[in-house]
C-alpha positions as CSV (number, residue, x, y, z in Angstrom):
1,M,0.2,-0.2,0.1
2,R,3.0,2.4,0.9
3,S,4.5,1.8,-2.1
4,V,1.7,2.8,-4.6
5,A,1.1,5.8,-2.7
6,I,4.8,7.3,-2.8
7,I,4.4,6.2,-7.0
8,V,1.5,8.3,-7.3
9,A,2.7,10.7,-5.4
10,A,5.6,11.5,-6.9
11,G,3.5,11.3,-10.4
12,L,0.9,14.1,-8.6
13,L,4.6,16.2,-7.9
14,A,5.6,15.8,-11.7
15,A,2.1,16.4,-12.3
16,P,2.0,18.7,-16.1
17,A,0.8,22.1,-16.6
18,C,-1.6,21.6,-18.9
19,A,-5.1,21.6,-17.1
20,Q,-6.8,18.8,-19.2
21,E,-3.9,16.5,-19.0
22,A,-3.8,16.8,-14.8
23,V,-7.2,16.0,-15.0
24,L,-7.9,12.4,-14.1
25,S,-11.8,12.4,-13.3
26,H,-14.1,14.6,-13.7
27,W,-18.2,14.7,-12.8
28,V,-21.4,16.1,-12.0
29,Q,-23.7,14.8,-9.0
30,L,-27.0,15.9,-7.5
31,A,-26.4,16.8,-4.0
32,P,-29.2,16.7,-1.5
33,G,-31.9,19.0,-2.0
34,G,-31.4,18.6,-6.2
35,G,-28.0,21.1,-6.2
36,Q,-26.1,19.8,-9.0
37,E,-22.1,19.2,-7.8
38,V,-19.2,19.2,-10.5
39,R,-16.4,17.0,-8.5
40,I,-12.7,17.0,-10.5
41,V,-9.8,14.9,-9.6
42,T,-6.6,16.2,-10.2
43,T,-2.7,16.0,-10.1
44,A,-2.5,19.7,-10.5
45,A,-0.9,21.8,-7.7
46,A,-4.5,23.8,-7.5
47,C,-7.7,23.5,-8.1
48,P,-9.0,24.6,-11.9
49,D,-11.4,27.3,-13.0
50,L,-14.9,26.0,-14.7
51,T,-16.8,28.0,-16.9
52,V,-20.7,28.3,-16.3
53,D,-22.6,30.0,-19.1
54,G,-19.5,31.7,-20.2
55,A,-18.3,32.8,-17.3
56,N,-15.3,31.6,-15.3
57,V,-15.9,30.4,-11.9
58,A,-13.2,29.1,-9.3
59,T,-13.7,25.5,-8.1
60,A,-12.8,24.8,-4.3
61,E,-10.9,22.2,-2.9
62,R,-12.7,19.4,-1.5
63,A,-9.7,17.5,0.2
64,P,-6.1,17.5,-0.4
65,P,-3.8,14.9,-1.5
66,D,-2.6,12.5,1.1
67,P,-0.7,9.2,1.8
68,Y,-3.9,7.2,0.2
69,F,-5.0,9.6,-2.3
70,P,-2.4,11.9,-3.4
71,V,-5.0,13.6,-6.1
72,R,-6.3,16.9,-5.2
73,L,-10.3,16.3,-5.1
74,C,-11.8,19.9,-6.2
75,S,-15.7,21.3,-6.5
76,L,-18.3,23.7,-7.2
77,V,-22.0,23.5,-6.9
78,L,-23.3,24.9,-9.7
79,P,-25.9,28.2,-9.8
80,A,-29.4,26.6,-10.1
81,K,-30.4,28.2,-13.0
82,A,-27.1,27.0,-14.6
83,K,-27.6,25.7,-18.8
84,S,-23.9,24.6,-19.2
85,A,-20.9,24.5,-18.2
86,S,-17.3,23.2,-19.3
87,L,-13.8,22.5,-17.5
88,D,-11.2,23.4,-20.0
89,G,-13.2,23.1,-23.0
90,M,-14.8,20.0,-22.2
91,A,-18.5,19.9,-21.8
92,L,-19.8,19.1,-18.7
93,P,-23.6,17.4,-18.3
94,V,-25.6,19.6,-17.0
95,L,-29.6,18.4,-15.9
96,A,-31.5,21.3,-17.1
97,K,-34.7,20.1,-17.2
98,T,-37.2,17.3,-15.8
99,P,-35.2,13.7,-16.6
100,Q,-36.9,11.8,-19.2
101,R,-34.2,9.2,-19.3
102,I,-33.0,7.6,-16.5
103,M,-30.2,4.7,-16.5
104,V,-30.0,2.5,-13.1
105,F,-27.5,0.1,-11.9
106,G,-25.1,-1.0,-9.3
107,D,-22.5,-3.5,-7.4
108,T,-20.0,-2.6,-10.5
109,G,-16.8,-3.3,-9.0
110,C,-14.0,-6.3,-9.5
111,R,-14.4,-9.0,-7.0
112,I,-10.8,-9.9,-5.5
113,K,-11.3,-11.0,-1.7
114,G,-9.3,-13.6,0.1
115,G,-10.6,-16.7,-2.5
116,A,-13.5,-14.8,-4.6
117,I,-12.0,-13.9,-7.8
118,Q,-12.9,-11.9,-11.0
119,D,-11.1,-11.8,-14.2
120,C,-10.6,-7.8,-14.1
121,N,-8.8,-8.3,-17.4
122,D,-11.6,-10.3,-19.4
123,P,-14.7,-8.5,-19.9
124,K,-16.9,-11.5,-20.2
125,K,-16.1,-12.4,-16.5
126,W,-16.2,-8.6,-15.3
127,P,-18.6,-6.2,-17.9
128,F,-18.9,-3.3,-15.9
129,P,-16.4,-1.0,-18.6
130,D,-18.5,-2.7,-20.9
131,I,-21.8,-1.9,-19.6
132,A,-20.6,2.0,-18.9
133,A,-20.2,1.8,-22.8
134,Q,-23.1,0.9,-24.1
135,A,-24.7,3.2,-21.5
136,A,-23.2,6.1,-22.5
137,K,-24.1,5.8,-26.0
138,L,-27.8,5.7,-24.9
139,K,-26.9,8.9,-23.8
140,P,-29.0,9.2,-20.5
141,D,-30.3,12.3,-18.8
142,L,-29.5,10.9,-15.5
143,V,-27.6,7.7,-13.7
144,I,-28.4,6.2,-10.4
145,H,-25.8,4.1,-9.2
146,V,-27.5,2.0,-6.0
147,G,-24.1,1.2,-4.5
148,D,-21.1,-0.7,-4.0
149,Y,-18.2,0.8,-5.9
150,L,-15.2,-0.9,-4.8
151,Y,-14.9,-4.8,-4.5
152,R,-10.6,-5.2,-5.1
153,E,-10.4,-5.4,-1.1
154,S,-7.4,-8.0,-1.8
155,P,-4.3,-8.5,-3.0
156,C,-3.7,-10.3,-6.3
157,P,-2.8,-14.1,-5.4
158,D,1.3,-14.1,-6.9
159,G,1.0,-15.6,-10.4
160,D,-3.1,-15.2,-11.0
161,K,-3.3,-14.1,-14.4
162,R,-6.8,-12.8,-13.2
163,C,-5.8,-9.7,-11.3
164,E,-2.5,-9.4,-12.0
165,G,-0.9,-5.6,-11.0
166,T,-4.5,-4.6,-9.9
167,P,-4.4,-1.9,-6.7
168,H,-6.6,-3.0,-3.9
169,G,-7.4,-1.1,-0.8
170,D,-9.5,2.1,-0.3
171,N,-6.8,4.3,-1.8
172,W,-7.3,6.3,-5.2
173,P,-5.6,3.6,-7.6
174,A,-7.9,1.1,-6.4
175,W,-10.9,3.5,-6.9
176,N,-10.0,4.6,-10.1
177,A,-9.3,0.8,-11.4
178,D,-12.4,-0.4,-10.2
179,F,-15.0,2.8,-10.9
180,F,-13.6,5.7,-12.4
181,A,-11.6,4.4,-15.1
182,P,-14.1,2.4,-16.6
183,A,-17.3,4.3,-15.7
184,A,-15.5,7.6,-17.5
185,P,-17.8,7.4,-20.8
186,L,-21.0,7.0,-18.8
187,L,-19.8,9.6,-16.3
188,A,-18.9,12.0,-19.2
189,V,-22.7,12.0,-21.1
190,A,-24.8,12.5,-17.2
191,P,-24.9,14.0,-14.1
192,W,-25.5,11.3,-11.2
193,V,-26.9,10.6,-7.7
194,I,-24.8,8.2,-5.6
195,V,-25.8,5.9,-3.4
196,R,-23.6,4.3,-0.4
197,G,-23.2,0.8,-0.5
198,N,-22.5,-1.7,2.0
199,H,-18.5,-2.2,0.4
200,E,-18.9,1.7,1.3
201,D,-19.4,1.1,5.1
202,C,-16.4,2.3,7.4
203,Q,-14.8,-1.3,7.6
204,R,-14.3,-1.4,3.9
205,A,-14.0,1.7,1.3
206,G,-15.9,4.2,3.4
207,K,-13.6,6.7,4.2
208,G,-12.8,6.6,0.1
209,W,-16.4,7.4,-0.6
210,L,-17.2,9.6,2.2
211,R,-14.0,11.9,0.3
212,L,-15.0,11.0,-3.3
213,L,-18.5,11.0,-3.4
214,G,-20.0,11.4,-0.6
215,P,-22.8,14.2,-0.2
216,N,-21.4,16.0,2.9
217,P,-18.2,18.4,3.0
218,V,-14.7,16.2,3.6
219,N,-13.0,16.6,6.9
220,P,-9.4,15.7,6.8
221,V,-9.0,14.6,10.6
222,A,-12.6,13.4,11.5
223,G,-13.1,9.4,11.8
224,C,-15.2,7.7,9.0
225,T,-19.4,8.4,8.9
226,G,-20.9,5.3,9.6
227,H,-24.1,6.8,8.5
228,I,-25.7,10.0,6.8
229,P,-29.2,11.1,7.3
230,L,-32.0,10.1,4.5
231,Y,-32.2,13.5,2.0
232,T,-33.8,14.2,-0.9
233,V,-33.4,14.9,-4.3
234,P,-36.0,16.8,-6.0
235,L,-36.7,15.4,-10.2
236,G,-39.9,17.4,-11.1
237,D,-42.7,15.3,-10.3
238,V,-40.7,12.8,-8.3
239,N,-38.5,13.4,-5.4
240,L,-35.4,10.8,-5.1
241,A,-35.1,10.0,-1.2
242,V,-31.5,8.5,-0.9
243,M,-31.3,6.3,2.2
244,D,-28.1,5.3,3.6
245,D,-28.4,1.3,4.9
246,A,-24.9,0.3,4.1
247,D,-24.8,-1.1,7.6
248,A,-27.7,-2.5,7.9
249,P,-27.0,-6.4,8.6
250,D,-29.1,-8.9,6.6
251,T,-30.1,-12.1,8.9
252,T,-29.6,-9.7,12.0
253,V,-31.0,-6.9,14.4
254,D,-28.7,-4.0,15.1
255,A,-30.3,-2.4,17.6
256,D,-28.5,0.9,17.7
257,L,-28.4,0.9,13.6
258,R,-32.3,0.1,14.4
259,T,-32.3,3.6,15.8
260,E,-30.9,5.5,13.0
261,Y,-33.3,3.3,10.2
262,E,-36.4,4.3,12.6
263,A,-35.2,8.0,11.9
264,D,-34.9,7.5,8.4
265,F,-38.3,5.6,7.9
266,N,-39.5,8.8,9.8
267,A,-38.4,11.4,7.8
268,L,-39.6,9.4,4.6
269,A,-42.9,9.7,5.5
270,N,-42.9,13.6,6.2
271,E,-41.0,14.2,2.3
272,K,-43.2,15.4,-0.1
273,A,-44.8,12.6,-2.4
274,P,-44.4,11.1,-5.0
275,L,-41.3,9.7,-3.6
276,W,-39.2,6.9,-4.8
277,L,-37.0,5.4,-1.7
278,V,-33.4,5.0,-3.1
279,A,-30.9,2.7,-1.1
280,H,-28.1,0.0,-1.7
281,R,-30.2,-2.7,0.5
282,P,-33.5,-3.7,-0.4
283,I,-36.3,-4.0,2.5
284,W,-37.8,-7.1,0.5
285,G,-35.6,-8.9,-1.9
286,A,-35.0,-12.5,-3.2
287,L,-32.1,-14.9,-3.0
288,T,-31.9,-18.4,-4.1
289,L,-30.2,-20.2,-1.3
290,Y,-30.3,-23.7,-0.6
291,G,-32.8,-24.0,-3.5
292,M,-35.2,-22.1,-1.8
293,G,-36.3,-18.1,-2.4
294,V,-35.6,-16.6,0.6
295,G,-35.2,-13.2,1.9
296,G,-35.9,-9.8,3.6
297,N,-33.5,-7.9,5.2
298,R,-34.1,-8.0,9.3
299,T,-32.6,-4.5,10.4
300,L,-34.8,-2.6,8.0
301,I,-37.8,-4.9,8.9
302,A,-37.3,-4.1,12.4
303,A,-36.8,-0.7,11.7
304,L,-40.0,-0.4,9.8
305,P,-43.2,-1.9,12.5
306,D,-45.6,0.8,10.4
307,V,-45.5,0.4,6.4
308,G,-47.8,3.3,6.4
309,L,-44.4,5.4,6.6
310,L,-44.3,4.3,3.0
311,K,-47.7,5.9,1.8
312,G,-45.8,8.5,0.1
313,T,-43.7,6.4,-1.8
314,S,-44.5,4.7,-5.0
315,L,-41.5,3.0,-6.2
316,M,-38.2,1.1,-4.1
317,L,-35.1,1.3,-6.0
318,S,-32.0,-1.3,-4.8
319,G,-29.4,-3.3,-5.5
320,H,-27.2,-5.4,-3.3
321,I,-28.2,-8.5,-4.7
322,H,-26.6,-9.4,-7.9
323,T,-29.1,-10.0,-10.6
324,F,-32.5,-8.2,-12.0
325,E,-35.8,-8.1,-9.7
326,A,-39.3,-6.5,-10.0
327,L,-41.2,-7.2,-7.5
328,N,-44.9,-6.3,-6.6
329,Y,-45.8,-7.4,-3.0
330,D,-49.3,-8.4,-1.1
331,N,-49.1,-6.0,1.1
332,K,-51.1,-2.9,-1.1
333,A,-49.9,-0.7,1.9
334,L,-46.2,-1.3,-0.1
335,P,-44.7,-0.2,-3.2
336,P,-43.4,-2.1,-5.9
337,Q,-39.5,-2.9,-5.4
338,L,-36.7,-3.1,-8.3
339,I,-33.5,-4.6,-7.6
340,A,-30.7,-3.5,-10.1
341,G,-27.3,-5.1,-8.3
342,F,-26.2,-6.9,-11.8
343,G,-23.9,-3.6,-12.9
344,G,-20.5,-6.4,-13.4
345,D,-19.7,-7.9,-10.1
346,A,-20.3,-11.9,-9.5
347,L,-23.8,-12.3,-9.5
348,D,-26.1,-14.1,-7.5
349,T,-29.2,-16.4,-7.9
350,A,-33.0,-16.3,-7.5
351,P,-36.0,-18.0,-8.5
352,S,-37.4,-16.5,-12.0
353,D,-40.7,-16.5,-10.7
354,L,-41.1,-14.4,-7.7
355,A,-44.7,-15.1,-7.3
356,G,-45.6,-16.5,-3.8
357,L,-42.2,-16.1,-2.1
358,N,-42.2,-15.0,1.5
359,L,-39.6,-12.9,2.1
360,S,-39.0,-12.7,5.9
361,G,-43.0,-12.4,6.6
362,T,-44.0,-10.2,3.5
363,Q,-45.5,-12.0,0.7
364,V,-44.8,-11.4,-3.3
365,K,-47.9,-11.2,-5.0
366,D,-45.9,-11.3,-8.6
367,G,-42.7,-10.4,-9.7
368,V,-39.9,-12.0,-12.0
369,S,-36.0,-12.1,-12.0
370,L,-33.7,-12.5,-14.5
371,G,-30.0,-13.8,-14.9
372,G,-27.2,-12.0,-16.4
373,S,-24.9,-8.6,-16.1
374,G,-26.5,-5.0,-17.2
375,F,-28.7,-2.2,-16.7
376,L,-31.8,-0.7,-16.8
377,M,-33.4,2.3,-18.6
378,M,-36.5,4.0,-17.6
379,T,-38.3,6.3,-19.7
380,R,-40.9,8.4,-18.8
381,E,-44.4,7.7,-20.7
382,H,-47.2,9.7,-20.6
383,H,-48.7,7.6,-17.6
384,G,-45.9,6.2,-15.8
385,W,-42.6,4.5,-17.1
386,R,-41.0,2.3,-19.1
387,I,-38.2,0.4,-18.1
388,D,-36.1,-1.6,-20.5
389,V,-33.7,-4.5,-18.9
390,H,-30.3,-4.2,-21.1
391,K,-27.7,-6.8,-21.5
392,V,-24.2,-5.9,-21.0
393,D,-24.4,-5.6,-25.1
394,G,-26.8,-2.7,-25.0
395,A,-29.8,-5.6,-26.2
396,I,-32.9,-5.2,-24.5
397,E,-34.1,-8.5,-22.6
398,R,-37.2,-7.5,-21.1
399,V,-39.4,-4.4,-21.0
400,C,-41.4,-3.6,-18.0
401,H,-43.7,-0.5,-17.2
402,F,-44.2,1.2,-13.7
403,A,-47.2,2.8,-13.1
404,N,-49.6,3.5,-10.3
405,R,-47.6,1.6,-7.6
406,R,-47.2,-1.2,-9.9
407,L,-44.5,-3.1,-11.8
408,D,-45.6,-5.3,-15.0
409,C,-43.0,-7.1,-16.8
410,P,-44.8,-9.4,-19.9
411,K,-42.9,-11.8,-21.7
412,A,-42.1,-10.6,-24.9
């Protein structure tokens, strides 16, 4: 780890004078309340200026270089009515109107942990770079990443060609390899909503996530923040409610965390409807375990004793389970659930027909699961949304429709 930091730090000291060459990554993410924040990773000695609606505007340093992140992170919240922004002549994606086409995926990194190793050099084994490239061609208005960005946790075993030479750990080289470099085509075409996953909890890559992608200012001397309270991002006629449930255990109930999530659900009930609840871990999602369909997050279920708190929520979007799922529940008080954790990491399995499953006490009325990796494209229609389930190559595998708190995914 130390040798990697020294090598990159030496590169920082020898950074080129040209601002464009010094920029390693740049993107726009939606902030709490709906502001658009430009973020820039650079090797330059100072933060660059942007051109916003024809005028030069200085960016501010979000985080200085350190031994693990020997790069400078700069940022600027754009004026509310900004129509255009560019960085050294490079146009930045600015959301100028209510998004009509929203791309959704998550769980994108290449898994290297102990004996669980993906072939990060084989696009068939780690398809995230191809997914990002195909999705970028479709030019979505907005991208929602439902969490889990960094999976390169352990050193690659000596002589293993699947991951030879890859960085690992919570540092800039690993973050760049697992997320920023492969995501570059998609970061360039649309602003993002960034959701925290369990791989970004404080025991894993939490400090890096808070530094690079987190919604709050960075305090270089503070410890890792384990939970960020629920916040909303308005998107015209719908509000995204972004929930940080990275720490919520799936199979046990953590009493301390339960209190935090209870506060989030109570806050959700007070937000302006209609709402889409966007979180990494689904409250009720399905997995195949020992040949049976099971699921349900016990901590979140315990934190939601009154499902009436979801009255204003019309849809739930999550990842965590590495497949595509669309679920409607028997309990009419519950909104439907989309799971899009099929963005590149090793896949999970779930029953293809989810109807009748009991997920920790909640019955599935009807639903489907599809195997393989890919992404969703949600397109606004006159009544509701069309949801195209894309495969890695961009082909549409299934078309679903969402309206009136219901998902329908008929076979072609």
